[in-house]
PyMOL commands that place a pseudoatom at each C-alpha (Angstrom):
pseudoatom trace, name=CA, resn=MET, resi=1, chain=A, elem=C, hetatm=0, pos=[120.834, 82.484, 152.916]
pseudoatom trace, name=CA, resn=SER, resi=2, chain=A, elem=C, hetatm=0, pos=[119.011, 85.763, 152.388]
pseudoatom trace, name=CA, resn=GLY, resi=3, chain=A, elem=C, hetatm=0, pos=[119.848, 87.993, 149.461]
pseudoatom trace, name=CA, resn=GLU, resi=4, chain=A, elem=C, hetatm=0, pos=[121.168, 91.506, 149.659]
pseudoatom trace, name=CA, resn=LEU, resi=5, chain=A, elem=C, hetatm=0, pos=[118.772, 94.166, 150.914]
pseudoatom trace, name=CA, resn=VAL, resi=6, chain=A, elem=C, hetatm=0, pos=[118.308, 96.947, 148.359]
pseudoatom trace, name=CA, resn=SER, resi=7, chain=A, elem=C, hetatm=0, pos=[116.741, 100.258, 149.338]
pseudoatom trace, name=CA, resn=ARG, resi=8, chain=A, elem=C, hetatm=0, pos=[115.163, 102.875, 147.087]
pseudoatom trace, name=CA, resn=ARG, resi=9, chain=A, elem=C, hetatm=0, pos=[114.332, 106.375, 148.299]
pseudoatom trace, name=CA, resn=VAL, resi=10, chain=A, elem=C, hetatm=0, pos=[112.318, 108.969, 146.413]
pseudoatom trace, name=CA, resn=GLU, resi=11, chain=A, elem=C, hetatm=0, pos=[111.795, 112.535, 147.652]
pseudoatom trace, name=CA, resn=VAL, resi=12, chain=A, elem=C, hetatm=0, pos=[109.015, 114.612, 146.099]
pseudoatom trace, name=CA, resn=SER, resi=13, chain=A, elem=C, hetatm=0, pos=[108.348, 118.329, 146.105]
pseudoatom trace, name=CA, resn=VAL, resi=14, chain=A, elem=C, hetatm=0, pos=[104.627, 118.413, 145.329]
pseudoatom trace, name=CA, resn=ARG, resi=15, chain=A, elem=C, hetatm=0, pos=[104.564, 122.157, 144.708]
pseudoatom trace, name=CA, resn=ASP, resi=16, chain=A, elem=C, hetatm=0, pos=[107.913, 122.281, 142.887]
pseudoatom trace, name=CA, resn=ASP, resi=17, chain=A, elem=C, hetatm=0, pos=[109.125, 124.833, 145.436]
pseudoatom trace, name=CA, resn=GLY, resi=18, chain=A, elem=C, hetatm=0, pos=[112.161, 122.829, 146.510]
pseudoatom trace, name=CA, resn=GLU, resi=19, chain=A, elem=C, hetatm=0, pos=[110.551, 121.811, 149.804]
pseudoatom trace, name=CA, resn=ILE, resi=20, chain=A, elem=C, hetatm=0, pos=[110.317, 118.033, 150.168]
pseudoatom trace, name=CA, resn=ASN, resi=21, chain=A, elem=C, hetatm=0, pos=[106.704, 117.079, 150.974]
pseudoatom trace, name=CA, resn=LEU, resi=22, chain=A, elem=C, hetatm=0, pos=[106.738, 113.303, 150.478]
pseudoatom trace, name=CA, resn=VAL, resi=23, chain=A, elem=C, hetatm=0, pos=[109.467, 110.735, 151.105]
pseudoatom trace, name=CA, resn=PHE, resi=24, chain=A, elem=C, hetatm=0, pos=[109.020, 107.157, 149.907]
pseudoatom trace, name=CA, resn=VAL, resi=25, chain=A, elem=C, hetatm=0, pos=[111.390, 104.367, 150.937]
pseudoatom trace, name=CA, resn=LYS, resi=26, chain=A, elem=C, hetatm=0, pos=[111.105, 100.795, 149.710]
pseudoatom trace, name=CA, resn=CYS, resi=27, chain=A, elem=C, hetatm=0, pos=[113.374, 97.903, 150.639]
pseudoatom trace, name=CA, resn=PHE, resi=28, chain=A, elem=C, hetatm=0, pos=[113.692, 94.762, 148.540]
pseudoatom trace, name=CA, resn=ARG, resi=29, chain=A, elem=C, hetatm=0, pos=[115.291, 91.382, 149.184]
pseudoatom trace, name=CA, resn=ASN, resi=30, chain=A, elem=C, hetatm=0, pos=[115.696, 88.973, 146.265]
pseudoatom trace, name=CA, resn=GLY, resi=31, chain=A, elem=C, hetatm=0, pos=[113.624, 91.361, 144.151]
pseudoatom trace, name=CA, resn=LYS, resi=32, chain=A, elem=C, hetatm=0, pos=[110.603, 91.311, 146.487]
pseudoatom trace, name=CA, resn=MET, resi=33, chain=A, elem=C, hetatm=0, pos=[109.516, 94.241, 148.628]
pseudoatom trace, name=CA, resn=VAL, resi=34, chain=A, elem=C, hetatm=0, pos=[109.928, 93.558, 152.354]
pseudoatom trace, name=CA, resn=PHE, resi=35, chain=A, elem=C, hetatm=0, pos=[109.441, 97.064, 153.771]
pseudoatom trace, name=CA, resn=ALA, resi=36, chain=A, elem=C, hetatm=0, pos=[107.953, 100.372, 152.677]
pseudoatom trace, name=CA, resn=SER, resi=37, chain=A, elem=C, hetatm=0, pos=[107.714, 103.732, 154.376]
pseudoatom trace, name=CA, resn=THR, resi=38, chain=A, elem=C, hetatm=0, pos=[105.903, 106.908, 153.392]
pseudoatom trace, name=CA, resn=LEU, resi=39, chain=A, elem=C, hetatm=0, pos=[106.509, 110.241, 155.122]
pseudoatom trace, name=CA, resn=ASP, resi=40, chain=A, elem=C, hetatm=0, pos=[103.848, 112.806, 154.257]
pseudoatom trace, name=CA, resn=LYS, resi=41, chain=A, elem=C, hetatm=0, pos=[104.712, 116.357, 155.370]
pseudoatom trace, name=CA, resn=MET, resi=42, chain=A, elem=C, hetatm=0, pos=[101.688, 118.002, 153.763]
pseudoatom trace, name=CA, resn=ASN, resi=43, chain=A, elem=C, hetatm=0, pos=[98.954, 119.953, 155.551]
pseudoatom trace, name=CA, resn=ASN, resi=44, chain=A, elem=C, hetatm=0, pos=[101.265, 121.286, 158.301]
pseudoatom trace, name=CA, resn=ARG, resi=45, chain=A, elem=C, hetatm=0, pos=[101.870, 117.890, 159.928]
pseudoatom trace, name=CA, resn=SER, resi=46, chain=A, elem=C, hetatm=0, pos=[104.079, 114.859, 159.433]
pseudoatom trace, name=CA, resn=VAL, resi=47, chain=A, elem=C, hetatm=0, pos=[102.511, 111.425, 159.072]
pseudoatom trace, name=CA, resn=THR, resi=48, chain=A, elem=C, hetatm=0, pos=[104.592, 108.275, 158.584]
pseudoatom trace, name=CA, resn=ILE, resi=49, chain=A, elem=C, hetatm=0, pos=[103.140, 104.958, 157.492]
pseudoatom trace, name=CA, resn=ARG, resi=50, chain=A, elem=C, hetatm=0, pos=[105.355, 101.850, 157.422]
pseudoatom trace, name=CA, resn=SER, resi=51, chain=A, elem=C, hetatm=0, pos=[104.411, 98.483, 155.945]
pseudoatom trace, name=CA, resn=TYR, resi=52, chain=A, elem=C, hetatm=0, pos=[105.996, 95.057, 156.289]
pseudoatom trace, name=CA, resn=HIS, resi=53, chain=A, elem=C, hetatm=0, pos=[105.814, 92.490, 153.481]
pseudoatom trace, name=CA, resn=HIS, resi=54, chain=A, elem=C, hetatm=0, pos=[106.495, 88.771, 152.995]
pseudoatom trace, name=CA, resn=GLN, resi=55, chain=A, elem=C, hetatm=0, pos=[106.291, 86.795, 149.753]
pseudoatom trace, name=CA, resn=GLY, resi=56, chain=A, elem=C, hetatm=0, pos=[104.675, 89.686, 147.909]
pseudoatom trace, name=CA, resn=LYS, resi=57, chain=A, elem=C, hetatm=0, pos=[101.973, 90.391, 150.503]
pseudoatom trace, name=CA, resn=CYS, resi=58, chain=A, elem=C, hetatm=0, pos=[101.639, 93.170, 153.044]
pseudoatom trace, name=CA, resn=LEU, resi=59, chain=A, elem=C, hetatm=0, pos=[101.319, 91.625, 156.511]
pseudoatom trace, name=CA, resn=ALA, resi=60, chain=A, elem=C, hetatm=0, pos=[101.216, 94.649, 158.797]
pseudoatom trace, name=CA, resn=MET, resi=61, chain=A, elem=C, hetatm=0, pos=[101.264, 98.430, 158.770]
pseudoatom trace, name=CA, resn=GLU, resi=62, chain=A, elem=C, hetatm=0, pos=[101.991, 100.956, 161.470]
pseudoatom trace, name=CA, resn=GLY, resi=63, chain=A, elem=C, hetatm=0, pos=[101.367, 104.659, 161.627]
pseudoatom trace, name=CA, resn=ASP, resi=64, chain=A, elem=C, hetatm=0, pos=[102.819, 107.691, 163.369]
pseudoatom trace, name=CA, resn=GLU, resi=65, chain=A, elem=C, hetatm=0, pos=[99.897, 110.024, 162.880]
pseudoatom trace, name=CA, resn=ASP, resi=66, chain=A, elem=C, hetatm=0, pos=[101.155, 113.049, 164.822]
pseudoatom trace, name=CA, resn=GLY, resi=67, chain=A, elem=C, hetatm=0, pos=[104.788, 113.130, 163.690]
pseudoatom trace, name=CA, resn=ASP, resi=68, chain=A, elem=C, hetatm=0, pos=[106.350, 112.566, 167.106]
pseudoatom trace, name=CA, resn=GLY, resi=69, chain=A, elem=C, hetatm=0, pos=[108.270, 109.433, 166.029]
pseudoatom trace, name=CA, resn=PHE, resi=70, chain=A, elem=C, hetatm=0, pos=[106.063, 107.060, 168.052]
pseudoatom trace, name=CA, resn=PHE, resi=71, chain=A, elem=C, hetatm=0, pos=[103.902, 104.695, 165.996]
pseudoatom trace, name=CA, resn=GLU, resi=72, chain=A, elem=C, hetatm=0, pos=[100.473, 104.773, 167.648]
pseudoatom trace, name=CA, resn=THR, resi=73, chain=A, elem=C, hetatm=0, pos=[98.605, 102.522, 165.226]
pseudoatom trace, name=CA, resn=LEU, resi=74, chain=A, elem=C, hetatm=0, pos=[99.226, 98.915, 164.165]
pseudoatom trace, name=CA, resn=ILE, resi=75, chain=A, elem=C, hetatm=0, pos=[97.104, 97.237, 161.482]
pseudoatom trace, name=CA, resn=LEU, resi=76, chain=A, elem=C, hetatm=0, pos=[97.221, 93.536, 160.557]
pseudoatom trace, name=CA, resn=ILE, resi=77, chain=A, elem=C, hetatm=0, pos=[96.469, 92.822, 156.908]
pseudoatom trace, name=CA, resn=GLY, resi=78, chain=A, elem=C, hetatm=0, pos=[94.547, 89.743, 155.679]
pseudoatom trace, name=CA, resn=ASP, resi=79, chain=A, elem=C, hetatm=0, pos=[95.306, 87.607, 152.632]
pseudoatom trace, name=CA, resn=ASN, resi=80, chain=A, elem=C, hetatm=0, pos=[92.907, 89.757, 150.578]
pseudoatom trace, name=CA, resn=GLY, resi=81, chain=A, elem=C, hetatm=0, pos=[94.941, 92.909, 151.297]
pseudoatom trace, name=CA, resn=ILE, resi=82, chain=A, elem=C, hetatm=0, pos=[92.259, 94.363, 153.609]
pseudoatom trace, name=CA, resn=PRO, resi=83, chain=A, elem=C, hetatm=0, pos=[92.871, 95.038, 157.334]
pseudoatom trace, name=CA, resn=VAL, resi=84, chain=A, elem=C, hetatm=0, pos=[91.625, 92.297, 159.640]
pseudoatom trace, name=CA, resn=GLU, resi=85, chain=A, elem=C, hetatm=0, pos=[92.582, 93.809, 162.992]
pseudoatom trace, name=CA, resn=GLY, resi=86, chain=A, elem=C, hetatm=0, pos=[93.835, 97.079, 164.379]
pseudoatom trace, name=CA, resn=PHE, resi=87, chain=A, elem=C, hetatm=0, pos=[95.548, 98.126, 167.588]
pseudoatom trace, name=CA, resn=GLU, resi=88, chain=A, elem=C, hetatm=0, pos=[96.263, 101.409, 169.362]
pseudoatom trace, name=CA, resn=ARG, resi=89, chain=A, elem=C, hetatm=0, pos=[99.600, 101.710, 171.166]
pseudoatom trace, name=CA, resn=SER, resi=90, chain=A, elem=C, hetatm=0, pos=[100.271, 104.063, 174.061]
pseudoatom trace, name=CA, resn=LYS, resi=91, chain=A, elem=C, hetatm=0, pos=[103.637, 105.464, 175.065]
pseudoatom trace, name=CA, resn=ASP, resi=92, chain=A, elem=C, hetatm=0, pos=[103.292, 103.700, 178.427]
pseudoatom trace, name=CA, resn=GLY, resi=93, chain=A, elem=C, hetatm=0, pos=[103.507, 100.364, 176.570]
pseudoatom trace, name=CA, resn=THR, resi=94, chain=A, elem=C, hetatm=0, pos=[99.844, 99.404, 176.617]
pseudoatom trace, name=CA, resn=VAL, resi=95, chain=A, elem=C, hetatm=0, pos=[98.235, 98.032, 173.470]
pseudoatom trace, name=CA, resn=THR, resi=96, chain=A, elem=C, hetatm=0, pos=[94.465, 97.948, 173.031]
pseudoatom trace, name=CA, resn=PRO, resi=97, chain=A, elem=C, hetatm=0, pos=[92.291, 96.699, 170.169]
pseudoatom trace, name=CA, resn=MET, resi=98, chain=A, elem=C, hetatm=0, pos=[91.079, 99.437, 167.857]
pseudoatom trace, name=CA, resn=SER, resi=99, chain=A, elem=C, hetatm=0, pos=[87.374, 100.321, 168.025]
pseudoatom trace, name=CA, resn=GLU, resi=100, chain=A, elem=C, hetatm=0, pos=[85.182, 98.580, 165.461]
pseudoatom trace, name=CA, resn=GLU, resi=101, chain=A, elem=C, hetatm=0, pos=[84.153, 102.001, 164.144]
pseudoatom trace, name=CA, resn=ARG, resi=102, chain=A, elem=C, hetatm=0, pos=[87.731, 103.130, 163.444]
pseudoatom trace, name=CA, resn=LEU, resi=103, chain=A, elem=C, hetatm=0, pos=[88.742, 99.760, 161.989]
pseudoatom trace, name=CA, resn=SER, resi=104, chain=A, elem=C, hetatm=0, pos=[85.681, 99.852, 159.723]
pseudoatom trace, name=CA, resn=LYS, resi=105, chain=A, elem=C, hetatm=0, pos=[86.690, 103.294, 158.386]
pseudoatom trace, name=CA, resn=ILE, resi=106, chain=A, elem=C, hetatm=0, pos=[90.222, 102.068, 157.703]
pseudoatom trace, name=CA, resn=LYS, resi=107, chain=A, elem=C, hetatm=0, pos=[88.888, 98.964, 155.928]
pseudoatom trace, name=CA, resn=LYS, resi=108, chain=A, elem=C, hetatm=0, pos=[86.692, 101.124, 153.694]
pseudoatom trace, name=CA, resn=GLY, resi=109, chain=A, elem=C, hetatm=0, pos=[89.723, 103.183, 152.692]
pseudoatom trace, name=CA, resn=PHE, resi=110, chain=A, elem=C, hetatm=0, pos=[91.558, 100.017, 151.662]
pseudoatom trace, name=CA, resn=GLU, resi=111, chain=A, elem=C, hetatm=0, pos=[88.579, 98.714, 149.708]
pseudoatom trace, name=CA, resn=VAL, resi=112, chain=A, elem=C, hetatm=0, pos=[88.291, 101.980, 147.775]
pseudoatom trace, name=CA, resn=GLY, resi=113, chain=A, elem=C, hetatm=0, pos=[92.025, 101.872, 147.062]
pseudoatom trace, name=CA, resn=LYS, resi=114, chain=A, elem=C, hetatm=0, pos=[91.806, 98.350, 145.642]
pseudoatom trace, name=CA, resn=GLY, resi=115, chain=A, elem=C, hetatm=0, pos=[89.504, 99.549, 142.863]
pseudoatom trace, name=CA, resn=ASP, resi=116, chain=A, elem=C, hetatm=0, pos=[87.633, 96.235, 142.543]
for i in range(1, 116): cmd.bond("trace and resi %d" % i, "trace and resi %d" % (i + 1))
show_as sticks, trace
zoom trace
């Protein structure tokens, strides 16, 4: 039987002006993160990134890059924490593999973030 799902939400005003710019949500089951979401309302646009976790590892991430509530991007994450595949989703239901160029740029961002 699964344990209770616990959610933590943090809202941040980057400029200390009372306006919420970042919203972080993390969900845990049995003490392990199973879901995370980041809403970034900086730079005059809203971007949401959601990640799905199992046994301490991120398995997949999806992104709503234009703030319309539709998640256009899906990234599969390898055992090393680096993306292994990416997909673009269209509102008509079609899913196509991400271009090698775009996937390569995303991978580089993950590698920099890992800090070797």
